[in-house]
N, C-alpha and C positions, 0 to 999 in steps of 0.2 A: 504493500500500500504506500501511496505517496503521502508526504506531509503537506496537506493542502495549504495550510496557512503559510508555510515557508515558501511554497511554490508561487502562490498568488502574490505574496509580498515581493518576491523577486521579480515577477512580471511587472508589478506596479512601479518598482524602482527603475526597471529598464525603460519603460515608456511613460510612466507616471503622469497621466493626465486624467483627472476625475473631478467632476463638480456636480452639485445638485441643481435640478431644474424643477421648479414648482409651477404647476399649471392645473387649473380647475380642481384644486384641492388634492391633487395627486402628488406623490413624492417621487419624482423621477430623478435618476442619476445617469450621467453620461460619462463614459470612461473609454480610454484607448490604452491598450496594452500590447507589448510586442516582445520578441526575443531575438537576439542576434543569431545569425547563422554561423555556427562554429565548425561544422563539418558537413560533408556530403554523404554521410552514412544513411542507410535506409531508416525510415520513420514509420511507425504505425500511428495513424491519426484517427481519433474517434471524435466526431463533431455532432452535437445534438442541440436542437432548439425546438421549444415547445409551441410558442405562439408569438405572432408578430410578423415582421418582414426579415428576410435573410438574404444576404448576398455573398458570393464567393468568387474569387478570381486569383490568378497567380500574381505575386508581387515582383516588381522589377528591382527591388532593393535587397541588400544582403541580409535578409531576415528569414528566420524559420517561419514565423507567423506575425501578423499584426491583426488585432481584433478591435473593432469599435462597437461599443454597446450603448444602448439606451434602454433602461429598465426601471421598473417600479421597485425601489429598494425596500419597501415595506413587504413585498411579496417574494422577491427573488434576490439572489446574489450570484456573482460570477463563479464558475468552477473552471479553473485553468490549472492543469497539472502536466508537467513535463519532466521526465526523468529517463535518462538513457535513450532508448529508441522509441519511447511511447509519449504521445501527446494527446491530451484530452481537453476539449473545450466545450463548455455548455453553460447552462443556467440551472440552479436548483432553488427550491423553496427556502426562504429565509426563516420561516416559522413565525414571523411576526403577524402575518395576515394571510388568509387563504385567498389565492388569486382566482378571480372570476370576472365575467362580463367585459366591459370596455377596458378596465384597468389591466386585464391580462393580455390584451391583444395590441396594445399601442407601442410595444417595445420593438427593438430592431437589433440585429447583429450583422455587421459587415466584416467579412474575414478575408484576409489575404494569406496565401500559403507559398512556401518557397518554390521557386521555379527550378526545375531540373533535379530536385532531390528525390530519389526513389521513395515511393510512398504507398503504403496500404491505407486506403481511405474509406472510412465508414461514415456515412451521413444519415442522420435520423431526424426527421421533421414531424411535428404534430400539426396543429392548425396554423400553418405557415404559408405566407406568400413568398416563394423562393425564386431567386434569379441567380443561376449558377453557371459560371463559365469554367470548364475544366481545361481549357486550352493552356498549354505551357507547363502543365504539371507532368511529372514523371510517374505515372500510375502503374503500380505492380499488382494491385488488387483494388476492386471498387465494389462497394455495397451501398445502396441508397434505398431508404425506406421512408414512406410518407404516410401521414394520416389523412385528415380532411384538409387537403392543401391545394394550392394552385402553384405548380412548379414549372419553371422554364429552365431547361438544361441545354447548354450548348458546349460543343467541343471545338472552339474556334481555331485551334492549332492541333496538328497530329501529336498524339502521345509520344513522349521521347523515351519511354521504357517499354518493357515487354509485359503485356497484360493478357493473362491466359483466360480470365473469366470475369465478367461484370454481371452484377445482380441488381435488379430494380424491383422493389415491392411497393406497389401503389395502392393506397386505400381508397376512400371515397374522394376522388381527386380529379382535377383537370391537369393533365400532365403532357408537356410538350418537350420533345427532344430533337435537337438539330445536330447534323454532321456526326451521326453515330459512327460512321466509318473511321473517324479520326481517333477513336479509342484504340484501334489496333487490336481489339480483343478477338480471340479465336472462338469464344463461346459467350453468348449474351443471353441472360434469362430475365424475362419481364413477367411479373404477376400483377394483375390489376383487379380490383374489386368492383367498385361502382364509379362510373364517370366517363370522361373522354380522354383518350390517349392519341396524341398526334406524334407519329414517329417518322423521322426523316432519315433515310439511309444514305445520304450523301456523305462526302468526306473521302479520305484515302484509306481504303481497305488494304492492309499489307498482304493478306492471304485469304483464301476461301474461309468462310466462317459459318457458324450455325447460330440461329436466333430462335429461341423458344419463347412463345407468347401464350400466356393463359389469361383469358378475359372472363369476368363475371357478367355483370349487367352494365352495358354501355356501348360506346362507339369507338372504333379503332380506325384511324387514317394512316395508311402506310404510304409514305412518299418515297418513290424509287427513282434515282437518277438514271437517265438513259445511258446505256453501256454497262450497267451492273446487271449480271445475270441473277435471277431469283427463281427459286423453286419453293412453292407453298404446299405443304401437306396439312390438310385441314380436317379437324374433328370438331364439329359444331352442332349445337342444338338450338333450334329456333333463332338462328342468326342469319341475317341477310348478308350476302357476299357478292361484291361487285368485282369480278376478275378482269378488269379492263387491261388490254394488252397482254393477256396471258392465254395459253392454250392448255387444255387438259389432256394429260396422257396418263392412263392408269388412275392411280389414286392421288395424283399431284397436278398442280398447275405450274407451268413453266413460262418464263419470259421468252419472247420470240427469238432472242439472241443467246439463249442459254448455252448452246454448244460452243459459240465463238467468243463468249465473254472472257475477258482476262481475269476478272474476279467474280466469284459466285457466292451467294448467300442462300443457304437452305433455311426456310422458315417453317417451324413446327407450330401450328396455330390451333389452340384449343379454346373455343369460345362457347359460352352458354346462351346468353340472351343479348341481342343488340344488333350491331351492324359492323361490317368490315369493308373498307373501301381501299382500292389500290389507285394511287394517283402518281402519274409520271411527271418528273420535273427535269428541267434542262440544267 
């Protein structure tokens, strides 16, 4: 176990900006904390945020992390622990007041992580509006889970490390992901409960890949760039499927250029109720 008070104090000394903000009778605090980048050794990072707005991107500065927070100090306190190869960032209840209603949703976390440092990254969101750009990070493992959230995930630059597997678990959410190919993952798993998933398969695929999608109740938009070969194996119940630009052979649907495509993605689709639409993009 980490010594939380020692670790948090060290973070505050490094970046040391914190001041209270009072509005509408609420006790808000704003704080910025960071840690200098001391090596390029791999890091296991676990990031969690329960309610409010969340942003993530790679930093251009020689920092392992920098986090800017706005939170109700009567309900929450920052949790920042870093030791050896492990980094944990989040918020936890302060015990002074039970968080609920407007007071629990007005906070924010803006996080920057080191560019180019090999990283196992776990992201856990609750009722969060998230805007995440994974471009520039050197991801060796990726797991992302959301609750009742609105999440936009982008991979604006190709991953600079080897990523074998990426896992996304989506609750009752509106989930959008762009440039999925830039993850460079060999296997991608996405499980969604209720909501709308908009998945774009553009970006640079390093090799052929497998994408597994499980949908409960909702709509799935698959955006496929021209030139990427796709094969869809579908197991669905009461789900409408629009296979535009695909041809059925046996139990699978293939893109017209499947045989000639330089990169191919096999999609295993298991959907219960809702709709699935294939959209071609340039």
